[in-house]
C-alpha positions in Angstrom: -33.6 -9.0 -15.4 -35.6 -9.7 -12.7 -34.3 -10.2 -9.8 -36.7 -14.4 -10.3 -34.5 -14.3 -13.3 -31.2 -13.8 -11.2 -31.5 -15.7 -8.7 -32.3 -18.3 -11.5 -29.4 -17.1 -13.7 -26.8 -17.1 -11.0 -27.7 -20.9 -10.0 -26.9 -22.6 -13.1 -23.8 -20.2 -12.9 -22.5 -22.1 -9.2 -23.4 -25.1 -10.5 -22.4 -25.6 -14.1 -19.0 -24.4 -11.6 -19.8 -26.8 -9.4 -18.4 -30.6 -10.3 -20.9 -32.8 -10.4 -18.6 -35.6 -8.3 -18.1 -34.2 -5.1 -14.8 -36.4 -5.2 -13.5 -34.4 -8.0 -9.7 -33.5 -8.1 -9.3 -30.1 -6.5 -8.2 -28.6 -9.3 -11.9 -29.5 -11.4 -12.9 -27.1 -8.1 -11.1 -25.0 -8.0 -11.2 -24.1 -12.1 -15.4 -24.4 -11.6 -15.5 -21.4 -9.5 -12.7 -19.2 -11.2 -14.4 -19.8 -14.6 -17.8 -18.0 -12.2 -16.0 -15.6 -11.1 -14.9 -14.5 -14.7 -18.5 -14.1 -15.6 -18.6 -11.1 -13.7 -17.6 -8.4 -14.6 -15.4 -6.1 -14.0 -16.1 -2.1 -12.9 -12.5 -0.5 -14.9 -12.7 2.2 -11.6 -11.0 0.1 -9.2 -7.4 0.9 -8.8 -6.3 -2.8 -8.4 -2.5 -3.3 -6.5 -0.1 -6.4 -5.0 0.7 -6.8 -1.7 3.1 -8.7 0.2 2.0 -8.9 3.3 5.1 -10.3 5.6 5.4 -13.1 2.9 1.2 -14.0 2.1 0.4 -12.1 -1.0 -2.3 -9.8 -1.0 -5.1 -7.8 -3.7 -5.9 -3.8 -2.5 -8.8 -3.2 -4.2 -10.0 0.6 -4.2 -13.2 2.1 -4.9 -13.8 5.9 -5.8 -14.1 8.3 -2.7 -12.1 5.1 -0.7 -10.6 6.4 2.2 -6.9 6.2 2.7 -7.1 5.8 6.5 -9.5 3.2 6.7 -9.4 -0.3 5.6 -10.9 -3.5 5.5 -9.2 -7.4 4.6 -12.2 -9.9 3.8 -10.9 -13.4 3.4 -12.2 -14.9 0.3 -14.8 -18.2 0.1 -13.9 -21.5 -0.7 -14.0 -24.5 1.7 -10.4 -23.6 2.7 -9.7 -25.4 -0.8 -9.8 -22.7 -3.6 -11.2 -19.2 -4.1 -8.7 -16.8 -4.5 -8.2 -12.9 -4.8 -9.0 -12.4 -8.2 -11.8 -14.1 -8.2 -13.2 -11.3 -5.5 -12.4 -8.4 -6.4 -15.4 -7.2 -7.9 -16.8 -8.2 -4.7 -14.5 -6.4 -3.3 -14.8 -3.4 -5.2 -18.2 -2.9 -3.7 -17.6 -3.8 -0.4 -15.0 -0.9 -0.9 -17.6 1.6 -1.9 -20.3 0.3 0.7 -17.2 0.9 3.5 -15.3 3.8 2.4 -12.4 1.4 2.7 -9.4 0.7 0.8 -10.0 -3.5 0.4 -7.4 -6.2 1.4 -8.0 -9.5 0.1 -5.5 -12.4 1.3 -4.6 -14.5 -0.6 -4.4 -17.2 2.2 -2.2 -21.0 2.1 -5.4 -23.6 0.3 -5.9 -26.9 1.5 -4.8 -29.8 1.0 -1.0 -28.5 -0.1 -1.3 -26.3 2.7 -4.0 -28.1 5.7 -4.7 -26.5 9.3 -3.4 -23.8 10.4 -1.9 -22.6 7.5 -5.0 -20.3 6.6 -5.1 -18.8 10.6 -1.3 -17.9 10.1 -1.6 -16.5 7.5 -5.7 -14.5 9.1 -2.9 -13.9 11.7 -0.1 -12.6 9.6 -2.9 -10.1 8.1 -4.3 -8.9 11.3 -1.3 -7.5 12.7 -0.4 -6.0 9.6 -3.2 -3.9 9.5 -2.7 -2.6 12.9 0.4 -1.5 12.4 -0.4 0.0 9.5 -4.2 1.4 9.6 -4.8 0.9 13.8 -7.4 -0.7 14.9 -10.6 1.7 14.9 -10.1 2.4 11.6 -10.4 -0.9 10.5 -13.0 -3.6 10.1 -12.3 -8.1 9.5 -15.5 -9.6 6.4 -15.0 -13.1 5.2 -17.6 -15.2 3.4 -18.3 -19.0 4.0 -14.9 -20.7 4.9 -13.9 -16.7 4.6 -16.4 -16.0 6.7 -15.4 -18.6 9.6 -11.7 -17.6 8.6 -12.2 -14.1 9.8 -13.7 -14.6 12.8 -11.4 -17.2 13.8 -8.6 -13.9 12.4 -10.5 -12.1 15.7 -10.9 -15.2 18.1 -7.0 -16.0 18.0 -5.9 -12.2 17.9 -8.2 -11.3 21.2 -6.7 -14.2 22.4 -2.1 -12.9 21.7 -3.7 -9.6 23.2 -3.6 -7.5 20.8 -6.2 -5.2 19.8 -9.5 -5.3 18.0 -10.8 -4.2 15.1 -13.5 -2.4 15.0 -16.0 -4.3 13.4 -15.9 -7.2 11.5 -18.8 -9.1 9.0 -18.8 -13.0 8.9 -21.2 -14.0 5.5 -22.7 -16.7 5.6 -20.1 -18.1 7.0 -18.4 -21.6 7.5 -18.1 -21.4 11.2 -18.7 -24.7 12.2 -16.4 -28.2 10.4 -18.1 -31.1 12.1 -21.9 -29.5 10.8 -24.5 -30.1 13.0 -25.7 -27.2 13.0 -29.9 -27.9 12.7 -29.9 -26.5 9.3 -27.1 -28.4 8.1 -29.4 -30.8 6.5 -31.7 -28.0 5.5 -33.7 -29.1 1.9 -34.9 -25.9 0.9 -30.1 -25.2 0.3 -29.3 -26.9 -3.9 -26.2 -26.5 -4.1 -25.3 -27.1 0.0 -25.1 -30.1 1.7 -23.8 -31.7 5.2 -21.4 -33.7 3.1 -19.9 -31.2 1.1 -19.4 -29.3 4.4 -17.6 -31.6 6.8 -16.0 -33.2 3.2 -14.2 -29.5 2.9 -13.5 -29.3 6.0 -11.4 -33.0 6.5 -9.5 -31.6 3.5 -8.3 -28.1 6.0 -8.1 -30.2 9.1 -7.8 -33.6 8.7 -8.9 -35.7 11.4 -8.8 -33.2 14.3 -11.8 -32.7 16.0 -13.2 -29.6 15.3 -14.7 -29.6 18.7 -11.4 -28.9 19.7 -9.7 -26.1 17.4 -11.9 -23.3 17.4 -9.5 -21.7 15.3 -10.9 -23.6 12.4 -14.0 -24.3 13.6 -15.3 -21.5 15.4 -18.4 -21.4 16.7 -16.8 -24.7 19.0 -14.5 -21.8 20.8 -15.1 -18.6 23.5 -17.4 -15.3 22.3 -16.5 -13.1 24.4 -14.5 -9.5 24.2 -14.8 -10.2 20.1 -15.1 -6.3 17.9 -19.3 -5.9 17.1 -20.3 -8.4 14.5 -22.2 -8.8 11.5 -23.6 -11.4 10.2 -25.1 -12.0 7.7 -27.1 -15.2 5.8 -29.6 -16.9 3.6 -32.3 -18.4 6.5 -33.5 -21.0 3.8 -29.1 -22.3 3.3 -27.5 -24.7 4.8 -25.8 -22.9 6.6 -28.3 -20.4 8.3 -27.1 -21.8 11.9 -23.5 -21.3 11.8 -24.3 -17.6 12.0 -27.6 -18.5 14.0 -25.5 -20.2 17.2 -23.1 -17.7 16.5 -25.0 -15.0 17.7 -26.1 -16.9 20.4 -23.1 -17.0 21.8 -22.0 -13.5 21.3 -24.6 -11.8 23.0 -24.3 -14.6 26.1 -21.3 -13.2 26.4 -22.3 -10.0 26.1 -20.8 -9.7 22.8 -23.0 -6.7 20.6 -23.7 -8.9 17.5 -25.9 -8.0 14.7 -27.3 -11.6 12.8 -29.8 -10.7 9.7 -31.5 -13.4 7.3 -32.1 -12.3 3.8 -35.1 -15.2 2.8 -34.6 -17.0 0.1 -31.1 -16.6 -1.1 -28.3 -18.4 -1.8 -25.1 -19.4 0.1 -22.9 -16.1 -0.6 -25.4 -14.7 -2.4 -24.2 -10.7 -2.0 -21.3 -12.1 -4.4 -23.6 -11.8 -7.1 -24.3 -7.7 -8.3 -26.8 -8.8 -10.8 -29.3 -9.5 -7.5 -31.1 -7.3 -5.9 -30.9 -9.0 -2.4 -26.6 -8.2 -2.7 -27.2 -4.5 -2.8 -29.5 -4.5 0.5 -26.3 -6.6 2.3 -24.3 -4.0 0.6 -26.3 -1.0 1.7 -26.6 -3.0 5.6 -22.6 -3.4 5.4 -22.1 0.4 4.3 -24.8 1.4 7.6 -22.7 -1.1 10.0 -19.2 1.0 8.4 -20.4 3.5 9.5 -21.6 3.4 12.7 -18.4 1.1 13.3 -15.7 3.8 12.3 -17.1 6.9 14.1 -18.6 9.0 10.6 
């Protein structure tokens, strides 16, 4: 299959999974996303184990060759209202192979049943457990879309509580601004996400609170000093591009180490889809980043 054909396939999968009406019942959004994920074949050589991390259900996914003394925590996408570790098993397998580390997928609580700060609380709980089990130098946090926002908010939360920082943090198309104020929020090249969807899903999670005043929900509006090395990647043509651009600028201004990598002409969370050439390129970049973070 050509890369262009793969892009069309992924776009069709995404559109089929998305309810026609933005205000469709949340269960339709959830069912559609899970069905889309199940269309991606799951390798038979992955070791997948359920865990209970201090009350947060998780899956641990280990690819062949992963080293037991290191760990990656990946927070799944879904706008804080959908997505699951089950949907992310295949992706976690590729992430495990790239980082040579087992991957923990937290089943953090979702809105509207569990609004903010439930997801942030679960993120910190899992992070503290991983610190205790592996130590900061052998730990990387990661996330895509809303999970990328949760990854960054977890790092900021841990920093403010005086906890050690991990070896690195990864944000893939991270949702960092629930106010949707990025200059690319209305970019017309994104076939899937518009500002109304960003703000609308965010409102289900945070309700009436001002995202500017709650950086654990909207990490762009927090302080960005004292973070570990950060890798941010997004499509140059997606609606959330400027979340990564603005975050990278703020981290750099705070004297942090950050790499911003923009991939041309891709859809949101493109590394999730293994049939895309850019997904393989992104995993190679993640592999290099992890190698540098783990010091091996």
